N, C-alpha and C positions, 0 to 999 in steps of 0.2 A: 263679698263673693269669695267663697273658699277656693283655694287653688286645687289642682288635681290631686296632689298628695293628701291634702286635707279631706278630699272626697273619700279616700280609703277609710280614714278614721270615722267619717260620717256613716259610711256603709256598715262598718263593724258595729257602731253604736246602734244603728237602726235594727239590725238583726238581734242584737243583745236585748232588745226590748222584750223578746219572747223566749230567747234561749239564755236563761239566767246563769251567771257565774261561769260561762264557758267561752270567755273572750278569746283565749288562746286558740281554741278549736276553730272559732269563727275566723280568726286571722289566718290560720293555716289553710282553711277552705278557700278564702279569697286569694291567698298566695298561689294555690294550685291553679285557680282560674286565670290569674294574671300570667302564670308561667305556661299556659296552654296545656296543662296536665289534667288528670282526672283523680277522683278521690274515692277510696273504698272505706266506708264506715263499718267497723266490726264491733257490734254491741249486742246486748240482750234487747229484746223488744221493749218499747215503751219509754225510751229515754230522750226522745225528741229528734231523732234523725230525720224523719219525714217533715216535721215542722221546720227544721233547719233549712232543708232544700227548698221548700215552698216559700220561706221567708226571703231567701236569697233571690229567687226568681222574681218575687214581687218588688224587692228593693231595687233591682236593676231594670225593672219594667221590661222583662223579657218573656217570651213564650216558654211553656213548660209542659212536659209530658211525663206520665208515670206508667211504668210497666210493672205489674205484679208477677214476679217470676214463680212459676209453678211447674211441677214435673211434666205436664202435658203441653207446655208452651213450645211453639215451633219458631224457627228462625223467621219465617214470613210474618209472624205476629209482631215482630220487632222492626224488621226492615221494610216490609210492604210486599205486595204481590202484583203480578201482571195478570189482568183479566181480559179475556177475549170479548170484544164488542162486535156482535154479529151485524150491527148496523154499518160499521165502518170497515169490517173485516180486518181489524187491527187489534193488537193488544194494548190496553191502557194500563199504565202503572198507577197503582193506588199506594201512595207513600204510607209507611208505618210510623209509629211514634218516634222513631229515631230521628226523623226530620223535624228537629226542634232546636232551641238554644240550650236548654237545660233538660237533661233526661235523668229522671229518678228511676234507677234499676233496683226495685225493692226486693230484698231477699234473693239476691242473684244466685246464691249457692243452693237454692231449692229447685233449680231446673237442671236439665241434663247438660253435660259438657258440649254437646253439639249445638245447643241453643246458646250457651254461654259464648261459644266461639263466634257466633254471629256478630257480636259486638267488636271483635278484634280489628277488622279492617276499618270500621267506623272510628274507633278510638285512636288508632295509630296513623291513619292516612287521611281522615276527614272526608271520606266518601264511602259509598257502598256499591257493590257490583251485583246486579240481579239480571239474569237472563242475558248475559254478555253486554249489558249496558251499565255504564258507570254514572252514578248520580252524586253530585257534590252535596255535602252537608253544610249547615250554617257555619260560617267561619269561626264563630264563638262556641261551637258545640262542646258541651261540658257534661261529662257523666259523673253523677254522684250515685254510687252504688252502695247498698247496704247488704250486709250478710250477717247471719247468726253465727255464733261460735260453732266450729266444726263438730263439737261434741253433741250438738243438738240433733235429734232424730230427723231423718228426711233431708239431710244436706249432702251436697256433692262438692268435694274440694275443688277450688278453682285451679286450673292448670297453671304451670309456671309462666307460660307465654301470656296468659290473661292477666295474672298478677303483675307482670312487668309493665303492663300498659297503665297501671295506676301509679301516679306520681307519689301520693301519700296513702298510708293506711292510718286512719284516725279512730279514736275512741272518745265518745262523748262522756260516757259513764254516768253514774248517779249524780244528781245535783247535791250541792252542799246542804247541810241540815237547814240553815236559815233560809236559803233560796227555796227549798222544797216546802218549808213551813209557810212562806208567802203564797205559794201556789195553793196549798191546802186551805188556807184561811181566806183566800180570795183577794189578798192584798195585791197580788200580781196574777196575770192571766196569760196563757199562751195562745192568744187570739191573733190570727193573721190580719184582723182589722186594724191592729196597731201599726202595721208596717206600711210605710209610704215609699213610693219610688224616690230615690235620692241620687241616683246616678244613671246616666244613659249608656247605651251600648257604644255610642261614639266616644264618650269619655273613657270607657273601659278600653276601647281600641287604642286610644292615645296613651293610656297607662301601660298597656302591653308593649307599645313601642318604646316607652321609657325603660321597661325592664331590660330590653336589649342594650340600652345605653349604660346600664349599671356597670361600674368598673370592677374588674377582678384582677388583682395583682398576680404576677406569675407565681410568687411563693404561695399564695392562697390557692391557686389552681393546682399547684403541685401537691399541696396538703390534701385537697379534695381527692385527688387520684391516689395518694398514699393511703387514705382511709378506705377507698374502694379496693385497692390491692390487698390491704390487710384483711378485708373480708374474704378474699379469695384464698389467702394463704393460711387462714386460721385453722388449726388442727381439728377444731370441732365443726368446721363448715364443709359440707359436701359440695355445695354450689353457692358461689358468692355473687356479688353484684355484677350485672352485665354491663357492657359498654353503653347500652341504651340507658341503663340505670345511672351510670356515671354522668352522662350528659344531662339527664333529668335532675340529678343531684345538684349540679352547678346552676342549672337554669332555675330550679326552685330556690336556691340560695339568693340569686339575683332578685327574684320577685319578693322574697322575704325581706331583703334589705330595703326594698322600696316601701313595703308596708311599715317598716320601721323609720321611714322618712330619711333614708340614707341613699347615697348614690354610689356606694362601694360595698363589697362583700367582706366580712370579717371571718376569721376562723371560728368565732363564736356562733355565727350564723350556721356554719356547717355542722358544728356540734349539736346545735338545737334541732336541726332538721334530720340528722343522721337516724335517730330512732324511727321516724315516720317514713323515711325513704328506704331504709335497709330492712326493717323488720319483716316485711312480706316478701322480700326478695331472697332471703337466706334460707337455704335448705341445710339442716343440721344433721350431723352423724349421730347425735345423741350424747348424753352426759351433762351438757350445759343447756340452760335456757337461752332463748334468743336475746333476752335482756342482758344476761351475763356476758354473752359474746360481744354484744355491742358496747358494753362498758369497757371490756378488755381492749377492743379495737381503739376506742378513744384514748385509753390510758397508754397504749403502747406506741402510738404515733406522735412524734414530737410536733408541738405547735410552733409554727413559724413566728419568729420574733422580729419586729421592725428594727431595722438597723439605723 
């Protein structure tokens, strides 16, 4: 009988049955789930983002909703609506697709900022307020949003407050040549029929509790904050990582350490996560790319050395 940490590896293996050659992306997605965060996938269409989300939902045996974001989508289409019942003379609340465990927000940047903002309260507070009534969401509520690159026609840039609610921004990217060849020749298939439930929500809850137990040395916590401050003080950065982002950075590192079967965070964990935590939170003045800025931040902050 595998222990709980081995369950994480089993979950990654299960999803990798249909998402070939993207083990690190799968691991980071599960890391965000365990950390209580949300994930924004930014990629061109057709690289497997939707299959990834559906595979995760099936592998953890959870309910799943999908919202296709379009320019005419309204907040009520996501959150739900109160409808007057003439038989009872009362308003009945009809919950929207946000009342689920895993929500796939597909092409989130194709809808208006007003509708994008409808997810803000749900993502940050775990509940929604409609007609002065507050409705709690599933305690494991997890948003996996996809967006097309902002250069694509018909897209609306996500506001900074919305972006800050996403723990990671990930890219699946094109498959490796050999992996894609297996798909083309039928040696491998991206069928959800291959995915079996391998972990329960109760086991996930226990893993989330273990994330909180992961040890962070004071020098490592200081290193994390120094990286955050370097993002705020970099001459090419207009807006650096927020305090909310700093907290998420360290929580994500604790969850990542657990997926690596460790009970403590290392500086290397922070360096590996920095690109996916910082990239969507930095507003640049121009001149340098976000990748160049992040490399400079890592290079200029001294790594703590064990005494």
